[in-house]
C-alpha positions in Angstrom: 96.9 88.7 101.7 96.9 85.9 104.2 95.4 83.2 102.0 97.9 80.5 102.9 98.3 80.9 106.6 95.3 79.2 108.2 95.8 75.7 109.5 94.6 73.0 107.1 92.7 70.4 109.1 93.3 67.7 106.5 96.5 65.8 107.0 98.7 64.8 104.1 102.1 63.2 104.0 103.3 65.7 101.3 103.7 69.2 102.9 103.9 70.9 99.4 100.5 69.4 98.6 99.1 70.8 101.8 100.2 74.3 101.0 98.9 74.0 97.4 95.5 72.7 98.6 95.2 75.4 101.2 96.1 78.3 98.8 93.8 77.0 96.1 90.9 76.5 98.4 91.2 79.8 100.2 91.7 81.8 97.0 88.6 80.3 95.4 86.6 80.7 98.6 87.7 84.3 98.7 86.4 84.8 95.1 83.0 83.4 95.9 82.6 85.6 99.0 83.8 88.8 97.6 81.4 89.1 94.6 79.6 92.3 95.1 78.4 92.4 91.5 77.3 89.3 89.6 80.5 88.4 87.7 80.9 84.8 86.7 84.1 82.8 86.4 82.6 81.4 83.2 83.3 84.7 81.5 87.0 85.5 81.5 86.4 89.3 81.2 88.0 91.9 83.4 86.2 92.2 86.7 86.9 93.5 90.2 85.0 92.1 93.2 85.7 93.1 96.7 84.5 92.6 100.3 82.7 95.9 101.1 83.5 95.5 104.8 87.2 96.0 103.9 86.6 98.9 101.5 85.1 101.5 103.7 87.1 104.7 103.6 86.6 108.4 102.6 86.8 108.9 98.8 90.0 111.0 99.3 91.8 107.9 100.7 90.8 105.6 97.8 93.3 104.6 95.1 93.4 107.0 92.1 95.4 106.7 88.9 98.2 108.8 90.5 98.3 106.8 93.8 101.2 104.7 94.9 100.0 101.3 96.0 101.5 98.4 97.9 99.8 95.0 97.7 100.1 91.3 98.5 98.8 89.2 95.6 98.2 85.6 94.8 97.2 84.6 91.2 95.8 81.4 89.8 94.9 80.4 86.3 91.2 81.0 85.5 89.2 77.8 85.8 87.8 78.3 82.3 91.2 78.7 80.7 92.1 76.3 77.9 95.1 75.0 79.8 96.1 72.0 81.8 97.1 74.5 84.5 93.6 75.8 85.2 93.1 76.7 88.9 96.8 76.2 89.6 99.2 78.8 91.1 100.5 81.3 88.5 102.3 84.1 90.3 102.3 85.8 93.7 104.0 88.7 95.4 104.7 90.2 98.9 104.3 93.9 99.3 104.6 94.6 95.6 104.4 98.3 95.0 103.6 100.4 91.9 102.0 103.7 90.8 98.6 103.1 89.3 99.3 105.2 86.2 102.6 103.4 85.1 102.2 101.8 81.7 104.8 99.1 82.4 102.6 97.6 85.2 100.0 95.0 84.3 96.9 96.9 83.3 94.8 94.4 85.3 96.6 95.8 88.4 96.5 99.5 87.6 92.8 99.3 86.7 91.9 96.8 89.3 93.0 98.7 92.3 91.2 102.0 91.4 88.7 103.0 94.1 90.0 100.6 96.7 91.0 101.5 100.2 94.0 100.6 102.3 93.1 97.3 104.0 90.7 96.2 101.2 90.7 92.7 99.9 89.6 92.1 96.3 89.5 89.5 93.6 90.5 90.7 90.1 89.9 88.7 86.9 92.6 89.7 84.5 92.2 88.6 80.8 95.3 88.2 78.6 95.1 91.7 77.0 95.3 93.2 80.5 97.8 90.7 81.8 100.4 88.5 80.2 99.2 88.6 76.6 99.5 86.0 73.9 102.9 84.7 75.1 102.3 84.2 78.8 105.2 84.2 81.2 107.5 81.2 82.1 106.2 77.7 82.6 103.4 78.7 85.1 101.6 81.2 82.9 100.6 79.8 79.5 99.8 81.9 76.4 96.4 83.6 76.4 96.1 83.0 80.2 93.3 84.7 82.2 94.6 85.1 85.8 92.4 85.4 88.9 94.3 87.6 91.4 93.3 87.8 95.1 94.9 90.9 96.4 95.2 92.7 99.7 95.8 96.5 99.7 98.6 97.0 102.2 99.2 100.7 101.8 98.1 103.7 99.7 100.0 106.9 99.3 100.2 110.1 97.2 104.0 109.9 97.1 106.6 107.1 96.7 107.0 104.8 99.6 110.1 104.6 101.7 112.2 101.5 101.2 110.4 98.3 102.1 111.1 96.9 105.6 110.1 93.2 105.5 111.4 92.7 109.0 108.9 95.2 110.5 106.1 93.8 108.4 106.7 90.2 109.6 107.3 91.1 113.2 103.6 91.1 114.1 104.2 90.9 117.9 106.7 93.7 117.9 109.3 91.8 119.9 112.2 92.6 117.5 112.5 89.0 116.5 111.1 86.9 113.6 109.8 83.5 114.6 109.8 80.6 112.3 106.0 80.9 112.1 106.2 84.5 111.0 108.9 83.7 108.4 106.9 80.9 107.1 104.0 83.3 106.4 106.2 85.3 104.1 107.1 82.3 102.0 103.4 81.1 102.0 102.4 84.4 100.6 104.7 83.7 97.7 103.2 80.2 97.2 106.3 78.5 98.6 107.4 76.5 101.6 110.1 78.0 103.9 113.3 76.1 102.9 114.6 74.4 106.0 118.2 75.0 104.9 117.5 78.8 104.6 116.1 78.9 108.2 119.1 77.0 109.5 121.5 79.2 107.7 119.9 82.4 108.9 119.3 81.4 112.4 123.0 81.6 113.2 122.7 81.3 117.0 120.1 78.5 116.7 117.7 80.1 119.2 114.7 79.5 117.0 114.3 83.2 116.1 115.8 85.6 113.6 117.2 88.8 115.1 117.5 92.0 113.0 121.2 91.2 112.4 120.4 87.7 111.2 117.6 88.7 108.9 118.7 88.9 105.3 115.6 90.4 103.5 115.0 94.2 103.3 115.0 95.5 106.9 115.7 99.2 107.0 118.9 100.9 108.2 118.6 100.2 111.9 117.0 97.7 114.3 113.5 98.5 115.4 113.0 100.2 118.8 111.4 97.8 121.2 108.0 99.1 122.5 108.0 100.6 126.0 107.1 98.2 128.7 105.2 100.9 130.6 107.0 100.0 133.8 109.0 103.1 134.1 108.2 105.5 136.9 
């Protein structure tokens, strides 16, 4: 879900604040635009809202309880939560995958994705009993937290997915190189900035791109095959 990638027109001297403001604004804007029923953020009950334009596929292609699902997600603390972290980033994930009937997965996820299509974007309100319970998780998710997840359904399958290839997912222009902009999008999806030291360390030859050999995240067993130029006779 590309909720942190649009350029923020408002300038700020603190880059972390810019990312936080952008993610918060776009996540909440997504919620208000995806409401196809009449759920309210004032009621922290389980609810799934989606953009119908992104959820138009045959029934046989929709997520069922036995489907394998791969999603991007970005979660914030529900604005009605009794916490000083309300509306703040809670948790996020890039290409997180699970089977929709697995009991160890958040019930808010396994129930929230049912009936959605590949390519769908949805907002899921996940109360504590379907999320992180009475104990929360770490310092970002307090006890009894209701989480608002904005998710993007990346893929749906009736069988387990092959190993994740982050290189291929980030290489949007198919030039077999990862630009700094493309790499930054990965960290933005996780609610973070791209650490400058990580970029400098991985860009071994200093050409401003990461080759398949330089890339350190999951990337498959072999470099991608460059697309045909179409110039061959």
